[in-house]
N, C-alpha and C positions, 0 to 999 in steps of 0.2 A: 402621765403623772396622776397619782391618786388624789382624791379630794383632801385627804389628811395632809398632803404636802402643799396644797395650794393656799395662797394668802389673798385676802380681799381687804381693801380699805373702804370703809363706809363713811362717806361724807354726809353730814347731817345726822350722825348717830345719836345726838342729844335730843332729837325730836321724836315724835310718836312713830312716824313711819320709819325713821332710821333705826329705832329699837326693834321694830318688826323685821326689818331686813337683816339686822345682825342675828336675830334669833333664827331666821331661815338658814343662813349660811352656817352658823354654829351647829345647828341640827344636822346639816349635811356633811359635817366633818371638816369644814374649812377653818383655817386660822384667821380670826377676824381682828382687824385693827379699827377701833372706833376713831372717828375724826370729826372735829368741830372747832368753833371759834372760842368757846369758853374752856377754862382750865378743867381738867377731868382726871380723876385718880384711877380710872379703870386701866387694867393692864393693856399695854400696847397702844395707848391713846396717842394720837398724832394731832398736833395743832394745825388746822387748815383754815385760813381766812381767804375766802374766794375773791377778795379785793386785793390780794397780794400773791401774784402768780409765782414769784420765786419761792414762797413757802409751800405752795401746792406741789411744785416739782419735786422738792426733797421728800415730801410726805408720801408720794405715790410711785416713786421711781423703782422700788424693789418689790412690788406686789404683782400678782398675776392678773388681778382685776380690781377696778375701782367701781363702786356703785355710789351714785349721788342721788340723794332724795331732795335736793334743793333746786328750786326753780330760780336760779340766779340770772338776772337780766343780761349780764355780759357773757354768760356761758364760758367763764374763764377756764375752769377745769377741763371742759370739753375741748376747747380750742388748744389747750396745752397738750393734752393727750394725743389729739389728732396730729399735732405738729411734731411732737417729740417721741411718740411711740407708747405702746401699752394698749389696754382695753378698758373702756369705760361704758357703763350703762347708766343712763339717767332715767329714773322711774317716776319723775314728777311730770311736768308738762312743758312743752316748748312749741313755738309756732312750727307748723308742718314744713315751712320753708326755711327754717333755721339750719337744717342739716345741709342743704345745698349751699347756703351762705357760708357756713364754716368750711366746707370742702373747697369752695372757690377761694376763700381768703387764705387757706392753708397752702394752696398750690399743689404740692406733692406730699400728701399726708403719709405719716409713718405709722400712726396708730389707728385703732378701730374704735369708733364712738357710735353708740346707739342712743338716740333720743326717744322720748315717749315710750320707754320700756316697762310699762306697768299694765294695769288692767284697763283703765280709761284715762287717757289714751294708751294704746298698746295692743292688748288682745282685741280690743274693739276695732282697731285699724285692720287687723288681719281678717276679722269677721266681715268688716265692711268691704274690703277688697274682694273677698270670696263672693259676697252677695252681689256686688256690682259687676263681677265677671258674668254672673248669671242674668243680670238685668242691665246690659250696657245702655239701654235706651233711657234709663232713669235720669231725671234732671235734678233730683234732690236726695241727699243723704241725711237721715235723721238718726241721732244718737241720744238715748236717755239713760240715766242711771238713778238708782234709788238711794235714799238716805234715811237712816233711822237714828233716833237720838241715842239709843243704847250702843251704837257702834263707836269704836275708837276714832277720834279725830283730833288733829293738832291745829295750832293756830294758822298755819299756812293753808290748810284745806278750808278752814273757816273763812279766811280772807278771800280765797278763790270764789267760794259760794257767794259771799257778801258782795264782792265786786260784780259778779255776774247778775245778781238780782237787783242791786241798788243803783246800777248804772243808768236805768231808764225808769220812767214813771209807770210804764205799763208793758207787760210782756204777753206774747201769744201763749195760750194754754191748749194742750192737746191731750185728749184722753186716749191712753194706750192700753191694749188688752194684755197685761203682764201676767205671768204665772202666779200662783198662790205663793205667799200669803197676801199679795198685793191686789190681784184681780184688776179690774178696770180702774186705772189710776190717772187722775188729772195731773199732768206734768207741765211745769212752767219752763218756757224757753229762757235760758240764761246766757246764751252766747250767740251773737249775731255778727261774727267777724266776716267781713266780705272776702277775705283771702282764704277762707276755709278753715282757719284756726289750726288745730292739731291734726286735722284730717285732709289738709290741702293736697298732699301727695296721693291720697286715695281718691278723693272727690274730683280732682282735676278742676274742670270748669263748672262742676255742679254746685248748687247751693247746699250749704250745710246748716242744719238746725240741731242745736244741742239743748237738751232738756234735763231738768232735775225733778224727780218724783219724791216728794216728802211723804214718807210712809207712816208717820205719826199723825193721826187724824187731827188733834187740836192744832198742831203747828201748821199742817197743810191748810186747814180751814182758815186760820188767821192770815197766812201769807196770801192765799187766793182772794180773801176779802180785801186786803190792802191793795192787791193788784187790780181788782175790779174797780176800786175807788181811784185808781191811778195815783197812788201814793207810795209806790215802791222805793222812791228815793229817800223816804223817811224811815226805812227799816233800821232798827238799832243794830249797830255793828256787833255788840257784845253777844247778841243772840246766836251768832255764828262762830265767833272767835273763841268762846270759852272751850277749854279742853274737855273732851268727853272720853270716857272709857279708861281702862287701865293699860298704859303703854306696854307693860310687861305681860298682861293677860291675853292680848291679841283676841279681841272680841270676835264672835262668830255669828253676828246678826245676818239674817237672810239678805242677800244682795242680788239684784237683777240689773243687767244692762240690756237695753233694747237697741237693735240696729235695724233700720228700715230703709227701703229704697222706694221712691215715689216718682211719678211722672204726671205732670198736670194736675196735681192734687190727688191722684189715684195711687194707692199703695200697691206696689208690684210684688213685694216680698219683704220678709222680716225674719230676723233671728234673735234669740235671746241667749245671754250668757248668765248662768246661774251659779252662785258660789256662796260661801259662808264667810262673811267678813271682808269689807272693802280693803282695809289695810293689810289684813292677813293674806289676802289673795294677791294684792299688788306686790307684796314682799316675795311671795312664792314665784310670781311671774318674773320679777327682777332676777331671782336666782336661776330660773330656767333659761332666760335670755343670756345671763352671764356665763353659765356653764357651757352653753352652745358656742359662745363667742370667744371665750378665753383661749388664747393661743391659736385662733383661727387664721391669723395672718392676712386678713383682707383689710387693707387700709382704706380709710375714708370715714365720712360721717353720714349716718343713715337713720331713717325711720324704720319701724318693724317691717312694713310692707316692702321695703327695698331689699330685705335680706331673706325673708321667710314667706312661705305660704301657710295658711292655716293647717293644712294636712301635715306639714313638717313638725308642728308642735303638738298636734292633737293627742298623741299618747301621753306626753308629759303633762299637758293640761288636764287630761282625764285623771291622771294619777294624783294631781294636786287638788282634785275635787271640783274642777271647773267644768260645768256641763254646758255644752253649746248645742242648741236645737233650733229647728225651724219653728217660727211662731205663727199662730193663727192670725190672719189679717181680715 
């Protein structure tokens, strides 16, 4: 089946990331149906309320692929597709253990569901799995990603960053040797989930440390000062939740993801993922995953590392402008 004959339903199309995903699939020749909770006059729009499973079923039953950009706590759409059939890629974020939970709850799944099918988590999972295969003795996986104010960001992404930073009074800071234009960048740990968070399947029993590197000097200085004073719980929410960038313009700010493996505090190896635009790249990766999975016929609920190795997707990632390289440690 050619791309021109394929149909995709994008849940969360009224958000910034959803608009980016729609643009990716439209550019690749897919027929795109935007979906969301609010009334929308766009052609092909489908009303989807993730708190109403019966409405989801009717909206996604006749398409080749569903892409969700929504981190819904109940994973309702994912559970429905796994049980009833079809293919779904969620490119937001979910616990690394959620895939196994959905598979167990479903019993005998009929559909294919991929969680964490974006850049971070997503491609970062595949890079981490590849790195840890080379360093099985590692006892810690570290993942860091950069943020710039000129990059597109929606409210959901802002809430994620705010929760990660304001949940504690003080966070660990690690200086990482990132490629230009960032250089040596002080990154603040934002996620200390004991179950490994989004990387549980990759890390297994290893500790996972997740960091954000604020690439704009004034904001980075201010947040690190607040952190040093142990006042992170007082960070204003609006600093993070205000929408940035043009959702139709797909910003192309330099973006770097760092993935490292350590043992006993010593760094054994590291890789970087370099691209232009966090949302732009996440949307491109969602398309790559979706095109690989649509019609694959492998039922179940998975994380990226369950279905792919980095080498499987390397040509597609290169074509999308995603550069993966060994990092100096």
